[in-house]
N, C-alpha and C positions, 0 to 999 in steps of 0.2 A: 869180323863179321862175312869176309871175301870167302875164308873157307865153308864157313857154314851154309851159303849157297850151294856149294858144290855137293852136299850130301844128300844123295838123290833119293834115299830113302824116305828122308824127311820131307823132301820135297812133294813126294808121293801123296805120304800120310797126308798132309795138310789141304793137298788138293781133292783127296778123296772126301776129307772132312768139310770143305767148302761144299762139295757139289751135291751133299745130303739135303733130299728136299724136304725130310721133316725129323724130328726129334727122335724117331724111333731107328732109323737109319744111322743117324749118328751115333746112337746108343750102340747098334751092333757093329759098327766099324769103329769104336774105341773098345769094344770089351776082347774083339778079335786083334786088335793090335797090342791090349794088354795079356792078353793069354801069350801072345808071341814074345813079346820081351821077357816075362815070366819064364817061359820053359828056356829061353837063352841062357837066364840069370841060373837056373836050376840046374843046367846041363851038367855042370863041371868040367865043360870045356873052358877051356884058357882063352877069355878074348882081347880080344887087341885093344888097345887105348883109343883106337878110333869107335871102334863098335862102342864100347861102353859110351865115349861120347856122345854117338847119334842116338842110342836107347834113352841115353838121360836126358838129351834135347827132347825127344818126343815123349817123355814121362812130365815134364817140365809141361810139354804144350797141354799134354791131357789134364794136368792140373788146372791150367788157366783157364779150360774152357768149364771147370766147375765140378769137373769127377775126382774122388777119391783115391790117391795114390799111396799104398799100405806099403809099397815093397821097392827096393831099387835106392834106398837110403843108404847101405853101405857101398854101393855101387859107386853113389855120387861122391860121397864119402872116400873111395880110394883114388879117386881124380886129384884132390888136392894137392897130395905128394908128387905129383909129376911135374918136372921140370919145364915142360912145354906148355906156354901160356892159354892155347886154345881148351887142353884140358882140366888147367887148372880154372881158367873161368867159369867152365860150365861146372866145374864141381863145386866151387863157391856160391856160386849162382843157384845150385839146385839145393844146397844145402843150405842156403838163407830162406829158400824159399818154403823147404819142406820139412826143416826142422823147427824147434824151438827152443828156449834158452835151458829147458830142463831136459832136452833130450839127450840120452845116453851115449847116442852117436857120437854127441860132440868131443866126450873125453878119448874119442880114437883118434883125434885131428888134432887137439890142441898143442901137439910138439910140433908138427906140419906147418900150423899158424903162427907159431914163434919162429918156426925157421925163416918164414917167408919174411917177419917183423923186424929180423934181425940181418937179414940179406942185402945186398947191395942193389939189386935189382928192385928198383922204382915200381915197376908192374907190378910185381909181385906185392910187394909193400902196399900197392891201393888195393890190392884186392883182399887182401888179410885184414887190414882197416876198415874196408866198406863192411867186412864180413863182421868181424866184431860190433862194428857200431848200428848192425840190425839186429844181432842173435844173442851178444854176449849178455853175460849172466854174474851171478855172484861166484861161482867158481872161476871163470876166467877174468874176472876182477881182480882176485887174488893171485891169479897166477900169470897175467900177462899186464897187467897193470905197469909194471916197471918199465916193459919195454916200450909200452905206449908212451910215457911220461918221456923217455929218453928220445923219441923221435919229436915230441913236443917241442923240446929244447934245444934239441940237435941243429945250430945253424946251418952246420954244411949241408943239409939235406935240401931239397927244392921246397918252394913256399906249395904246393899244391901236399906234399907229403906230410907237412908239419900241420895244415888246415885240417886235414881229415883225420890226424893222429890228437888234435885238442876234441875235436869233435867226438872221437871216439872214446877218449878220456872222461869227456861229461856223459857219456852211456856206462861207463864202467862205475864212475861214481856214485850214480842214482843206484846203480843195481849191487853196489859193496852193501855188507852186512852192516847192520846199526853201529857196531862196535868197531868197526873197519876205521882205523886214521889213515886214510891213502896221501892225503894232502896236507902235511903239515904246516901250517900259516908261517909258522917261522921261516921255514927256507921257499916256499912257494909265492909267499908275497915279494920275494926279490925276484924269483925269476919270472911269475906274469908281470912285475914294474918294467923288467926287459924286454919281455915280449910287446908291451903295449907301446913301446919304440920301435916295432917292426914300420918299415915304410910298404909293406905289401899292405893293401886291404881286405884282401882277404884273409889272411893269416890274423889280422886284427879282428875280421869280425867273428872268425871262430874262437878265436882268444877272449873276446868281450862275452860272447856268448856262455864259454868255460867259466867265465868269472861271473856271469849272472846266475848260473846253477848251484856256486859254491855259496855264494853270500845269502841267495836265498834259504840257505840252510842257517847259516851263521857269520853273520861280516866280522866277527869278531879276529883282528889278526890281519886284517885285511885293510884297516883305514888307511895305510901311507899311499893306495893306489889311488884314493881320491883325486890327488893332484896329478897323475899320469891321465887319467879320464879326464879332467877338464882342460888339459892340454892336447888332447885330442880331439876334443870337440870344437877347439879354437882354431885346431885346424883344418876340421872339418868345415868350419866356418868361413873359413879363409881361401877354401876350394884348392888346398894343396894336396891336390891329389891328380893320379891320370886322368884322361877322359872315357878311360874305361868304366871309370867307377864313377861317374858323372850320369845322373838322373833326371833327364829335363831341366839341367844347369844346377843341378841339388848334387851337392858331395854326399853319395854314400850314404841315403836317408835310410837306411836298413843299420847302419853302424851308429847313425846317430839314436835312432831311438833305443838300442840295444845300451848304448853308454847313459843315455839318460835315466831308461828304468834300474841299471844298475848304481845308480849313484842315490835314488830313492830307497833304498835299504841300507845308506849309510848316515850316520847323524851329520849334523853340521860341521864344516871342516872348521878346526880349532885353526888352522893357520890363517892370517888375515890375507894372505897374498891368493891363497887359493879359494877362499871364498870369494874374494873380489872379483875373480876371475871367473867364477861360477857364475855370479850374479850378473856378469857382463853379459856372457853366453845368453844366458835367460831371457835377457833384456833383448837381446839382439833375435831371438828366434820370437818373442811374442810380441814386440813392437816392431819388428822388421817383415810380418807377413803380409803380403799380398795376394790378392782372390787373382788366379790367371785363369784362362779360358780354357785350357787345356785341361781337361777331368782328371789324366794321369797326374800332371804336377800337382794340382791340389790335392789329390787324395797323401801323396809324398807330403806335402808340406803338412796337412793336417796331423799326418800321424807323430810328425815332431813339434808340433805344437801340443797335442794332447799330452804328451810326453813330458813336456817342458811345464805346462801348468799342472800337473801332477807333482813334478818335483820339487816348486815353488811354494806347492803346499804342503808339502813333506816337509823341506828345509824352513819352514815358517820365513818366507821372503818379506821384505818389507812391504807396507801398505801400497806405495806407487805401483811395483811390480804386480799384487794379488790385484788390483784395481784394472790394469794394463789387462790381465788376462779375464777379467770380467767384461771389460769391453769386446774383447775379441771374441770370447765364446758368446755374446749378445748378437755377434754377427752371423756366428754359426745357427744359433736356433732360429735365425731367422729364413735361411736358406730353405729349398725346397728338396735336397737330397736328403732322404730320410734317415741315413747310416751318419752323416756330419750332426744333424740335430739332435740325433739322439747321443750322441757321445758329447755333445755339448750341453745339453740337460744335464746329465751324470756327472760333468765336473762342475758345472754350475753348482749343482746339489751340494757336493763338497764344500765348494766355496761360502757358500751361501752359511757353513756354519761358523767361520770368521768374522765375528762382530766387524773388523774395521771395514768390512767391505759391503755389508749387507745395504747401505745406501747406495751405492753404486747397482747392486744387482736391482732395486728397487725400479731404476729408470729402466729395465726393460719387462719391467711387468705387464705391457699389454702385449708384448711377445710370446711371455710363457702362457698368459693366460690364451693364446690364441692355439697354443699346442693341443688343449684340451679337443679340438675339434680335429686332431689330423685323423686320419683314414688310419695309420698305422695305430696301434692299441698300446706297443712298448712305449711308443711318443708319450702317449696320453699319461701312461702310467709316472713316467719320468716326470711329466709335466706337473701333474698331481705332488710328485714326491718334491718338488723343488718349491710347488706354492706351500705345501704345507711346513717347509725349513725356513722360508724368508719370511713367514709370518710375524708379525709384531704387533704393539699397539697402536703404530702408528697407520698401518695398512690394513688391519685386521676386517675393517667394515667392505672394502674392495674386492678383499679377496674372497670373505665368506658369500659376499652377495653375489661373485662370479660362480663361486660352487654350487649355491643353491639353484642359480639359473642352470647350470651345465647338468645337475642332477635329474633334470626334466628330461633330458634328451641321452644320457649317458649310459655306455653300454653294460648289460646286465652283471657280465663277469667283475665292471669295476666298481658298482656301487656299493656294496658290502664294505668297501676299503675308503671309499669317497665318503659315506656316510657317517662312518667311525671320525675319519680326520676333520672335518668340519665341525664335528661335534667337541673334539678337541679342543680345535682352535678359538670356538665360541667360548667352551669352558675356560681356556685359559688366558685369553686376551680382550674378555669384553669390555667393550667400553663405559658401558653402565647398563643397570640390570635389565632394563625395561629393553633393550636391545638383545639380550640374551633371551630374554622369554619369547620373542617375536620368533629371532634367529629359529629358537629349538621347537618352537610350536610348528615353524612352519617347514623344518625339516622335519620332525616325524611325519607331519602331514602327507609330503612330498614322498619320503622315503618308504611308506609302504612296510610291505614283507622285510627292507632291509635292517627297519629300525629294531634294535633289540631293547632288551630291558633293562640294560643299562643305561642306553639314553634318555628314557623317560624316569628312569629312578635318578638318575642325577639332577634333572632337569626338576623334581619334585623336591628334591633335598633342597637344591638351593632356593627353591620359591618358600620352601617350609621354614627356611631358616629368617626370612627377609618379609618381615611384617607389610611393608609398602608395596609389595608386589602379588600378598592375595589376591584383592580385587581385580587388580589388571591382569593376571596369570588368567583366573577365573573367566574374565570377560573375553581375553582372546583365545580359549579354548572353545567357550561357546561359539562365537564366531566361527572357527574351524568347524564346527558342526553343522552349524547352519549353514556352511558351503557344501555340506555333503560329506564331509571326510568321514570314513568307516573303517579306517584298518584298527585292527586289534591293538597296536602300542597307544595310537591315539585316543581310542576309547578307554583304553586304561587311564593313560595319561589326565585324561577329563574326569572319569569317575572320582579319581582320587582329588582334582583339584575341585571339583562341584562338590562332592561330599565335603569336603574341608571348608569350602569358602565360597559357594554359589548363591549361599544368602546372602552374600555383601553384594550382591550385583541386583540392583533394585529396578533395574531396565527391563530384564527377564525375569518372570516370576519363575521360581521352583516349580511348579506344573507343568511350564514350558519347558525347564532344562530336563525335567523328567523325561517327558517325552523323547528329546534328542536322544537320551541315553538308551531309554527303552526300544528305539527304532531300530538298535544296533545290537539288540541283546542274544538274538537268536544266531546271529552271523557269529558271535567270537567261542573262543573256546570255555572249558568249564572253570579255568582259573581265573580269565578275565569277568564270568561272570559271577564268580564270588565276592569280587571287588564290586561288581555293581550293586548286589545285593546289600552288601554293606554301605554303598554308598546313599540308595535309596532310603535305608535305616536313619541316615544320619540329616538327611534332607528332610526327611517325615519329623524328625525332633526340631528341625531348624522352625519348623513350621505346621505346629499341631494340628493347628485349629482349619486349615484347610482340607473339607471332606472328601474333596474329589480326589486330592493328590492322597489322602490316607485309602481311599477306596482302589485306586489304582495299584498303590504298592500293595495293599492287602490280597489284591488279587494274582499278584506275582508270586506272593510269598505261599498262598492257600496254593498254588499248583507246582510250584517248586517244593513243596513237601513232602508231594509223592514219588519225587523223581527219583529215577535209579542211581544217581550219584548220591554217594554217601555223603559226601561233605557239602552240596549243594543242597540236599534234605537237611540235613543237620542246621546250615545256617537259617533255612525259609523257616525250620519250627520253633528256633530258637529267637531269630528276629520278631515272628510274630507274637510270640509272648511278651515279647518285651513292648510291642506297640500295647499290648493290653497292661503294663505297666509303667506307665510314664515317669514316675516316680523314680523308681530301679533304673530304667534307661538314661535318664537324665544324669543319674549319676555313674554311670559305669560304662556309657557310650559317651568318649570326651574325644576333645580335640587332639590331633598327631601332636606331638610334643616337637620340639626341635632335634635335628638331627644333630650326632658329635661327629666332631671333625674327624674325618678318616681319609685313607689313599683315594684320589679318584676312583669311581668304578671305571671310566672311560680309559685313564690312565693303565688301569689293570687290564682292561680288554686288551689295549694296543700291546702292552707285555706280551699277553699270551698268544695273542697274533705271530707275533714275532719268536716266539720258542721259548721267552723266559718263564722260569717261575713265576709262580703268583706269591707276592710277599705279602703275608698277613701278619705279621710281626714289626715293631718297630725294629729296627737295624742300627747299630752304632754309625756313626759318620767315618768314611773310612780314611779321611785326611782333613786334619785343621786347614786353616787357613796360611798356617806360618810353614804346613808341610810336612811338618814333624809327626810321629808314632803317638797316638793318644795313650796318656798314663794318668790321666787325671781321676781322680772321683767322680766328679761330674758326668765326664763323659761317659765313662764304665757305668753309673748305676741305671742307665736305659737299660744294658745287657743283663742283670740281674734276675734269676730265675729265682724264686721264691719257693723253696720245697722243705716240705717236712721230713723231720729224720726219717731213718728206715724204721717199717712195721714190722712186730712180729707176724712171723709168717703162719697163715692159717689156711684150711682147707676152703675152698672156691666153694660158692652156692651155686648148685647146678643152672638155677635158674636165673641167674645174674651173672655167670661167668663173661668176662671179657673177650672179646674175638680179638686177638691180636694180629691175624692174618688179614682180617675183614679191614682192620682201621677202623671201627665203627667209634670217631671221637667222641660222638653224642651219648655214648655208654660209659656209666661212670666204672673207672677202674677199682675195685674193692677186693679186699681179703676176705668181707665177710663178716667183718667185727667192727665197732664202732671205733679203735684206734685206729684204723686203717689210714693210710697216706689220703689226703685231700683228691678228688678226682681231677681229672688233665682237663683244663679248659674244652667246652665244646668248640667244635670247626667254627670259624666264621661262617655267619648267615646274614643275608638281608634281611632286616627288619621289616622292608616293605613286604616281602615276599610272607614272614610270619603273622602279620597283621592282615593283610588282605590276601595273599596269594592261596591257591588251595593247598592245603597241609599234604605230605606224603602219605599215602597209606601206611596204616599203623604196624611194625616191625614185629617180628615176636621178639621175643628176648634174645639177646647174643648168644651165638652158637656156642657150643662148648668147642675150645680149639683143639681137643684132645679127644673127642665124643668118637667112638664107633657107632656106624650106623647098624641098624639090624637090633634094635634094643640093646644095645649097648655089646653085643659082642663083638669080640675083634675079627676082622676080617684077614687081615695081612698076616698079623706074627702068628707061628704055632702056639700050641697048648703047654711047650714045656719048653727050654733049652735042649732037654734030649731029645724030643721029637724034631728038633732042627738039625740035628746031626751030633747030638751029645757033648764033647768035649768042645767042638768048632767054637771060635771066636768070633762075638758078637760083632758085628759090622755095620759102619752107618748105612742107611739106605739110600743115600745120596754124598755129591760131593762136599766134603767140608769145607774146601777153598772155594768152592763156585758160591756156597752160602754165605761166607763170609765176604766175597764179593760185593754181593746183592746186596748186604745190610750195609756196608759201605755208601753206598747210595740212598738205601729206603731207611726209613726209620722205624719199619719192622719187619719180621722174617722170622725163618728156622734158621736157629742157629747149630742145634744139632739133632738127630735122630736116628733111631735104629729101629729096631723090633719091639722094644718095651719100654724105650723112654723117649718123650719128646721135649726139646729145651726151645720155647721160641722166645722173643724179645721182641720190646717196644719200647721205643725210646725216646725223649725229649730234651732238646739241648737248648739254652740261650746263653750268651757270653760264654764262661770259661768255664761254666757247671751243668750239668747234666743228671738225668737221671733214666735210669736204666731198669726196666720190669721183665723180671725173666718169669719165664711158664711153664711150668716143671709139670709132666702131664704123664701117668703111667697108663700105658696103653694095655698091659699086659693082664692075665685074669690073678696071678701071683702077687706078692708085694714085692717092692724093690727095697733093701735093704744096705746099711750101712753105707749110706748117701753122704760122700764128701763134695760141697761145694765151696770152695776157696778162689778167692780174688789175692795173689800173693800182691804184697807191698811193692809200690816201685816207688822213687824219689820224684817224678816230675807229676806224682797225683798225690790226692788224698781221698780215699776209698771207705765209704760207709755201706757195709751187707746187713742188711736184715737177717735173723737167725735161720737156720734152714734146719729142715725136721730130717732126722738120720733114718724114715722111713715111711715111704708112701704106700697105701695101703691099694689093693686093688682098683682100677681108673679113678684114683684119686688125682685131683689136681691141685697145684699150690701156686702161690704169686711169692716171690723174692723180689726184695726192690733193693738196688744199689745206687748209692749218691756217690758221685765223682765230681772232683775240682781239678782242674788242670792248671798246675803251681807254675811249669815253665814247659818249654818247647821238649820233644820227646824226640828220640832217632825209632822205638821201637814199641808196638801197640802192646798194651798187656795182656797175660793171660788169664783164663779160669782154667783152675783143675778141676776137673771133675771123673768123680766114679761112684759106682755102687757094684751090690751084689744082689743077684738073681738067682733065686735058688743054689745058691751055693759056688756059684760062677763071678768070678770079677770080672768088671768093666772098667777100664779107665783110658782116659781121654785130656789131656793139655791142649785145650782150643785158645786161638785167639779170638781177644773180645773186639767188636766191631769200634771200638774207640781209636778213629784216626784221627790224623788231624783236621780234616775238613770238618769234621763235628764242631770244632770250635772257632770256624770260619764264619762270617758274617759277609754277605754281598753288600754295595754299597747302596743307600737309598735313589742319588742320583746320577747321571754320568759322569764320569771322571772326565775333570778337562784334560786337552791332550797335553798342553803344557805342563801339567803336575805329573801328568804319567810318565813323559818322557825325561824330565826333570830327575825322577826320581829310578826312572829306570838308567839311564845313565850315569847316575850315582853310584851304582852297584856295579864294581868295576869286572867281575869275573868271579871263578870257584875261590872258596866254597859257597858264599852268598849267592851266587848266581851260576846255576848247574843245569846241565841239559842232557838230556836222552834221545836217542834216535830209536822210533819204535815202526815196525815193519808187521803189515797186516798181510791176510792172505788174500781177503776181497776188499774190494774201496769201499770207502765208507763216505756219505754226504757229510756238506757242514753242520746242519741240522742236527743229527743227532750228537757230533762232537762237540756242540754248545748247548745241547741238553745235559750231556755228562757233565760240564764243567757245572752247570747251574744244580744238578742234584749234590754236586759237592758245596755246594754256598759259595761258588764263585761268580758274580756276576759277568758275562761276556758283554765286552765294550764295542761297539759299532762305531767305525769310522776311524780308530786310531791306527790300525798297521795298514801303509800304504797299498798291500797286495791283498785285493778283497777275500782273498782266499785262503789268507790265514785266519787265526782266531787268537783275539789278546780277552783277556778277562781277569779281574783283579778281587781281591777278597781281603777279610781281616782277620788274623788271627789275636785269641784272644786268651791269654793264662793271669792267675791272680796270688802272686806269691803270699805265703801267709803274713799277716799282720800289714799289709801293702795296698794298695791301690792296684785295680785291674791296669796290665799292661797289652797294649796293643800292638802288631807289628802288620805292616802293610803287605800285601802279597801280590805279588803280578805273575801272570802266566801266560806265555806265547807260543802258540802251535803251528808251526810253518807246515805247509803241504806240500807235496811233490803233484803238481798238476795234472800232469799226463795220465798218470793213474790212478792217484791217488792211493797207494797202498802202505808209502812212507810219510812219516809226521816226523817232526822234530821238534819235542817238549824243552821248553827252556822255562825255569822258575826262578823267579828272583824274588830277596828278600833279606831285610837286615840281620836274617839269624840263620846260622846255618841249618841245625837241626829241620828248622820250618820249612826250608828250601829243598833239603835232601827228601824230606817225608812227603810233602805233596807232589814233588817231584816223580818219585818213585810210584807214588799212589794213583795220578795220572796215568802214567806210562802202563802201568799194568793194567788199568779198566780199559784204555783207548785199543788197546792190543784184542782186547776180547768184547768191544760193540756188538 
């Protein structure tokens, strides 16, 4: 820097910039200097190293001011091979700032960088390592990694070089290609073990950081380092370090945090000595923490404590240690410091999932409730999460009462989540039914617009199924209306309950109940009005002798019999007619039947909010209590799909064509004859909406998936192949592989399409069976002849394909059914041989069928317990049952789309299993049915680790007891993950 001060031209330029009074003057001065430098570089005269250095420094300064520097890169790179430190320094610095890892200029200086790495000049080595650590990419990783590794393990070099080399190696590891095997565990577990015995804490810090980057991808092969890390922690807790690495009396807190975080990736040590030593270290950290007056010391202590608690939870420590963790976190959530309070709540949420410590957490309930009134919304959200997690049958009254009180003052951004979680807690843990009714009506009344249909639907379903609640619920909802409650959700709930059970409330006449509802009639939506009109008819039939009530109801029906809304008009007219025919009305207008048991609407809504797919079918259990895969007939019968055999292929009725693209499940799939396969079951709908809600507008018959606009005339294809270029081959109109990938995640879509033929697919799977409906449509004005549509046999499947016509007339469409049974696991997907002739031209394709392994998978109904998951995960030692692949993307992707991808593959993402929150864990069950045997089920486990800095690199690991299943599922996830 001393020589830098003597550069008079640079000093004058900086002084001129500082003296500029406005942005325009600065721009003119910079442009002038850039023109001067450009002219010097382009003059062809040989510049001295001093001049190059001076001009490059000026370019760096201009770049730091925010201006683009589009030249001078080569001159900066030319300074790196120079043997003088001052020139080499500015060369490395300029290239680090101006170039990126994919810049072509880097290829010109790789040899110079390597020469500096292998030189004996420590200053040059530091410059080269610093440059690689900032700019190094995949090409440098393949060419320079060996030299960097040599510096890491070379005990003869100074610690500062080894420290830089370890961090540089971490950069190269992250930038290496997914197939690169830079650090073989067999060799590097020994080398890293030796490095962990270093006395220099700077080197140790760098080595542990490198180890963290390695095990975050895959810890297998490095388990032997657990003992070394425990010894290092014991050394730090005993303060066997130099004063230079002591921070407020704490021995290298950053190194302690790194060690504890690395240990979270490993399973519980098998060595009892190591396990005991780790437990002792955790006890000293958790129980020996004391609050200090100095905020910096507190921050350092708290950082260690939080990592220790996370490690104790990950290794499933004994109850005493976890209870001590809860007691310590209870102190943290009572402090004023928002960061400490937030972290305390976040860690206690994870601990609340451990049944052994839930009673200890309940002792801090008052402090947790107090966090709901904190000024920081993030703390309020974590407090709500903790209350939701810790709630059980013993404290549900207190917690729900507090949440209802808080609802009145809660921030609007939280109310949606608050209302849903309160309703779920009341439904899950209600101590008695009357309490449940009180809570839900109060919740609907206070929630207002944040009360969704699912909440009042769930309420009336439970009330309908319990006869003892009918009069009580009707009384409570009438009282709510008398208090002035008028929001639509409460009005709908009241209309249902009063219409069904209002006659049982003798203290309030039906005429008065009608008045309470009618006061709110004009303020609600058309859907709610339809519900009210239905309720009025039931109220009138309950008391047909009340002339005043009849007159009032008749006036409402008369008014809405001329209303512009077609549904309300139809209801009013029909109900008016039923009023005149009491005998007919009494036979047809009956009480609501009891609801069949189904999955909770509220839990389904919560799953949707968390990004999970709605489960509408019963799934087989993932694990039995004994932890073995399911193979019994009883367990598998729940997954049977009862399908009829394939049906003869017939032309489709244009008026009833099935829209496979639109996925109109309410439209029967028909081949146009009475021998067709039975239609797919309609999509599940809420019966409340069918009975009382406003029906959807009548839809026209399902659109023809192959129909052309403009009266059937084709718009895209030419009139004949000759018009398209004679003998030119017929090519698909899109990417066949892209269509295949989409069908792997979706039940319907396009399998193949060209200018003459379109093949659509609609699928339905359950257990080991599936039915695929192919839609073949001739888009052309000429017939398609000599059609071949064959699925070759494959030993892993049983296929039953319906007959296929050899000719498709112009604009003709047919359906072809394929029934498939998975007999065993399979490494490759089956194929479809398709060919046809159009006016003498032959077209043939061998298409992959989207019958992939995930189609025969099902997610678990309930979250998989942590101990069950890890026992299975550890039971699978490694390849070929447990396989992995690195996936590198061009653009980053968030956690949500990855979880959505896994859900579309019938795998259930599991929350809280992986100690690293950015990682994703999912499970599922693969089902196959060998001939003459009961169905066999294989538990599949998926773990996706993400490189957190840029989220461009993912490690996909799949484990199961079946080799083919693991490999096929891993390949499928990796292929789709790269293209989200």
